[in-house]
Steps between C-alpha positions, in 0.01 A plus 500: 500500500629845407582733786436875488488571874813721516393723213150512656637618835727759336230651276239513777743656748625761251146588386368540853798702624530712186468877537249485216248303706394284205219250512523177301272659239714817480819301448340267247369794296843669506642175359239492222253249645126572518439405864676397821483127434857484363661653810267298723624181332865608535459591869331166575787311333284373217717635220825676423556839346564485124846622399346772282333643814784453746697816428186714516381355831849552645490866398152557641565326834865607526630143511869473425620237256679296766184467711293367214778274373539343845124444531483338155803279565360386836171414331680308227703314763180414688340381176795269429489371857128428460572315174810303597430465870842625611608852587697657216800565726548128567491429125745781420743394772525148350538606137831565334543821301454479125786583270457635149514153343194379692263769383258379236472729200 
């Protein structure tokens, strides 16, 4: 199962604490959506933010790139853990680094 909990927490926190005082509807409309359902889904961890929207939402909510990257990477790690059943760190610690000859082209 895909995990979006970290991005959900980040977006909800930034929206609520924003100086702009945006509702879910306000933020959705600023992003080009017709109602608040999109942001509601994001904040409940039902879906991720499309890449085409990510830069805009970061500008509106004053999220720096590192914050959003960390949230996305944590969600991806959680998704892989859900799929494989092992935390990503245990898998990475056991793997040997790839060299240029091992990369499939």
